[in-house]
N, C-alpha and C positions, 0 to 999 in steps of 0.2 A: 504327762497325762493329757495336756491340752492337744498335743500332736495326734494322739490316737483318737480323741473325740473329733478333731477336725477331719481326719481321714475317714471316720465312720460316717460323718455328715456328707462328705464328698461322694462316698460310695452310694449312700441312699439317694442322693440327687441324680446319679447316673442311671439308676435302675429303671425309671420310667422311659428314658431314652433308649436303653438297651431292649426293653420289652417292646417298645414301639417298632424298633428295627427288626426284631425277631418276628413280630406279627406281619410286618410288611413283606419280609423275605418269605415267610410261610405262605402268604397269599399268592405271591408271584410263583413260587414253586408249585402250589396247587394248580394254578392256571396252566403252567407248562406241562405238568403231569397229565392234566385233563386233555390238552391238545395232543400230546404224545399217545395217550390212550386211544383217542379217536383215530389217529394214524395207524395204531396197531390193529384196530378193528378193520380198517381199510386193507391193511396188509394181510390180515387173516382171511378176508373175503377173496382177495386175489390169490392167496396161497391155496385156498379150497378150490377155486376155479382151475388153478394149475394142476392140482391133484386129480380132479375129475377129468380134465383134459388128458393128462398123462395116461389114464386108464383107457381112453377112447382112441388114442392115436395108434395107427399101424406103423410102428417104428421100423419094421423091416422094409416097407415100401419107401419110407423117407431115406433110409440108408442107401437103398438101391438108386433112388433119384439123385442123390448127392454124388454117388460114385459115377453114375452114367453121365449126368449133365455137367459135372465139374471135375473132370479127371485130373486137371492140373492143380487143384487146390491142395495146399499143404494142410490137410485136415483129415483126421482118421474118424470116420463115422461109426466105428465099432461100438463106442460107448453109448450111442443112441439106442437104448433098449428100454423096454417097459420097466424092468427092475430098477434101472438107474433113475428113470424119470419119477417113478413112484417113491423111491428112497429119498431123493432130494426134495420132492414136493411134500412128502409126509413130514420130513424134518422141518421144512418151512412152516407147515401148518402148526405143528407142535410148538415151535419156537415163537411164532406170533401169538399163539394162545397164551403161552406161559409169560411172555414179555408183557402182553396186554394185562394179564392178571396182576403181575407185579406192579405195573404202572397204576392200576386201579387202587391198590393198597398204598402206594406212595401218595396218591392224591388224597386218600382218606387220612393218612398220617398227618399231612400238612393241614387238612381241613380241621382235624381234631385239635391241633395246636391253636388255630385261629378261634375255633368255637369255645374251647376251654380256657383260652387266654394264658396258657402255660404249656410248655413242652412236656411237663411231667404229669401225665394223666393216663388213666387205664386204657383209654382208646388208642393213644399213641403207642403204648407198649404192645397192645394186641396187634395193631397194624404192622409194627416192626417185626413181630414174630411171624406174621403171615408173609411179609416180604421175604424173610429168610427162608421159610418153608417152601414157598413157590419158586424162589430162585434155585434152591437145592433140587427140587423136583424137576424143574425144567432142565437143569444141567444133567441130571441122571437120565432123564427121558431121551434127550438128544443123544447122549453117549450110547444108550442102549439101542436106539433106532439105528444109529450109524453102524453099530456092531452087527446088528441083524442084517442090515443092508449089505455090509461088506461080505458076510457069510453067504447071503443069497446071490450076490453078484460074483462070487468066487474071486474076490479081489486079493491080490498079494500085497498091494501097497496100503498101508494103514492110513485112514483118514484121521484128522485131528478132532476126535469126538470128546475126549476128556480134557478139560481145561482147568489146570491147577489154580490160576489166579481167580477164576470165577468161584471155585470151591472155597478159596480163602476169603473172598468177598462175602459169601454166604455165612461163613463162620463169624466174620466181623459183624455182620448185621445181627446175628444171634447174640453176640457179646454186647453190642450196642443196646439191644432190647433189654438185657439184664441191667445195664447201666441206667437206662430210663426207668426200669422197674424200681431200682433202688432210689433214684431221684423222686419217683412218685411216692414211695413210702416216706421219704424224708419230708416231702411237701405236705403230705397228710398229717404227719407228726407235728410239723411246724404250725399248720393251720389249727390243729386241736389245742396246741399250746397257747396260741394267741387267743 
């Protein structure tokens, strides 16, 4: 009987240290997510500039200049077309936007842990669900854009648009959100009991 009481006391004594570590890690992760979010915004601006530029460039003139001025190059300028440039840059625009959105909700997830002083709160569950949704939407959008791009460019070689591990990661985030939801319900139940 004495051993179980001693173990219970030891567990209670470790909880404040574990909570402090969790909050510190959450603060650091929130800062990292915020920095990455800012970099995603910069990437988005550059991708938009690339997209607009790809619409304004005379690709046939560039192909002709490369062929004429550099005949010894081991480079095929045929892929330099408006369709290719628009396809790649539009994929970049959508990827940066979706990635930035996911990073924003990752930031909010960690901020909710810090502000609520527990990982098991409704805000954390909501943000995890949004991370899963936007990750899934970005995966499907990039896959669809690359498919449309391939059809428009009459490509016979398939691009890697569909990514199985990314889809599995999205499903994992949804499952993790359900675990957090269950933990939140248990936390509320424990709080009302005390």
